[in-house]
C-alpha positions, 0 to 999 in steps of 0.5 A: 815489495818483491814485485816492485823490486823486480819491476825496478831492476828490469824496467825496460824489459817489463815495459816491453813485455807489458805492451805485448800483454796489453795487446793480448789483453785487448784482443782477448777482452773483445773476443770473449763475450761470455757473461759471467758473475765474478766474485767482488774484488777491490779496484784493479789495474789492467793486465796485472789485476791486483798483484801489486796489492799483495806486497811481501806479506801476502797472508796479511794482504789477503786477510784484508781482502777476505774480511771485506769480500768473502769467507769461502774456505769450507766451500773450497775445501769441502763442498767443491773439493773435487772440482777444485783439487788440481794444482796450477803449474808453478814455475819453481815447482816444475824445476825443483820437483821433477816437473811436478811429479811429487805429491804436493804440486802434481795436478789432479790425475790418476798418477797423483791419486796413485802416489797419494795412495802410496803416501797414505798407505805405505809411507805415512800410515799410523803403523809406519809412523809408529815403527819410527818411534825409536828414531824420535826417542833417540833424536829427542835425547840428542836434542836434550844433550845438546841443550844441556851442554850449553848451561849455564850459558845461553843456547840458540834454541832455534838452531837446536830445533832445526837440527832435531827436525832435520835429524829425524827426517833424514833418519826416517827418509834416508836411514842416516842422520843430518848432524853437523859434520855428517854426510849431509852436512858435507853436501851443504844440505842445510844451505840447499834447503834454505835456497829451496825455501827461498826459491819456492816462496818467491814471486814468479811472474811466469806463474801469472803470465806463462808467456813471460817465463823467459824473464826468469832466464834474464833475472837469474832465477832459472839458473838458481833453480837449475843449480839447486835442482842439480845438487838435490838430484846428485844427492838423491842419486847417491842415496838411491845407489847406497840403498841399492847396495846389499852390503849397506848398514841398515836401521832396524826398520826400513826407511822411506827410500827402502819402501819406495824402492820396494814399491818400484820393484813390485809395481805393475807396468800399468803405472810404474814409478820412475826413479825421478818419481821416487826422487820427487816424493823423497824431496816432498817428504823431507822438505815438508816434514822438517819445516813443519816440526821445526817451525812449530817448535820454534814458534811454540817455545817463543810463545811459551817464554812470552806467556809464563803462566801457560809455560808453567801450567804445561810444565806442571802437567808433563811433570805430573804425568812423567814423575821422576822419570827422566825420559818422556815416553810416547805412551805418556802423550795421550795424557797431556791434554793441556800440552796438546791444547798448546800445540793447537794454539801454536797451529792456530796463530802460526800455521807452518804454511800461512797460505796453503799451496794454491789449488786450481779449478778443473771445471766451472763451479758456482760458489755463493752465487759467483762463477769460478771459471776453470783454471782459476787459482784458489788461495786459502789463507790458513793464517787469517782463518786462525785469527778470524774474530768471527770464529775465535774470541780474543783471536790475537792472544795466545790462550790454549785454554780455548781448546780445553773441552773443545772438539776442534782439531787440526785434522781437516774436519774443522774449518776454523783450524786448517794448518794442514789443509783439508779435503783431497789436498790435505797434508798426508803427513799429519800423524808423523808431524804431530808425533815429532812435535809432541815428543820433543815439546814434552821432553823439553818442558819436562827436562828444563826450566826455561828463561830468557837471557838477563838482558832480554825481556819477553816483550822485546822478542822480535815476532816478525814473520818471514813469509815464504811457502812456510813462515819462520820467525825472523830472529833466533830464539836465544834462551837459558835452559837449566836442567832439572836432573843432575 
């Protein structure tokens, strides 16, 4: 477990810190006599409470707690949405996201409402998403060429899907591609993103005991955060400088950096966007967008190869709609009802973020008769909700048919399926993310017949999850993709 490993490596330091906290705890316990009815919990230790029970896969540990003690997602995300709409100050996010001035990690405030409005109306509106349809089509075509070149050998589909997701986001956000050998590859952009994911998803004792943040300087975590931030900041500075150059080659439509810089110029002095604000939003867009598309496609193709009947039915539908045309058009997608059910089933079993970014209560509220005090952190386990036997029949099985004829969707109105969250803190990029996923999946189903390598059986695929702020599969998906068209 991450926590136990940290304790082992720095035992003396933690022993000293524990004594300090114990004294503070005893003092606080004696001085605070307020009577409150707290929610039930399993037995806990002094100071650290139940932290030791989370392990290195908190979505599994929290699922056990939810089954035993409470199911409160709807109360949190709808009934008390406003009161529970802030964010705790997460140590790693403060260092990576310009002191939490991005959309995801910013506390609830007039500033957050302002930048969320910019995202919804300017950056991620349906009209803006549609304006980038040519980018999705071109990058899907490039993905198909890469996969086809591997035949009759095997291809690392996980790597190909990662390149596709990164290329789409780089072109949409920055106006340039990511591809191997390109500008961003030379900056080590992929390694930077991997480090970002590891740091943001790792355990931080300072998040639970702010007075102990100094420990991160001793463990090396703070220096890693500072170095990763420095590299991102330098890259974003270069991007902004390039975009301010009037002689720069531009795509047909403005990219997201263009839009943000235009907004910055036009903003009133009442709440202007600083350059750091612009860079924080850029990092948000890229980091969240690439992982959502990549993880969903990777898990999805893995599940399809493990469930041949589902794969064959999805392929038959796409090929019936598209016919002998080689290219799937975005206008074909509304007719692909079964494929859309497949995507919902992927989101149900494998939400990109297994545990949603924590919320924080801004005031005392009462939920199911229990007192939730101000500044309480609330974790919503999207992974467990998607596998709740009270909501889903045969919840561990991959059965897209459950969504045929069902009105349940993942847009935040149905609390049985919330891969993008819900309420004020729901992800504003749902439309963009689903468009990126749907076109790629449809084209892969249409163009190729899929098999696992001769020495690999479906039952042998490693479905181990790597927990973080997003959840990848531990192993790469190696496949044989036979093109249908010469």
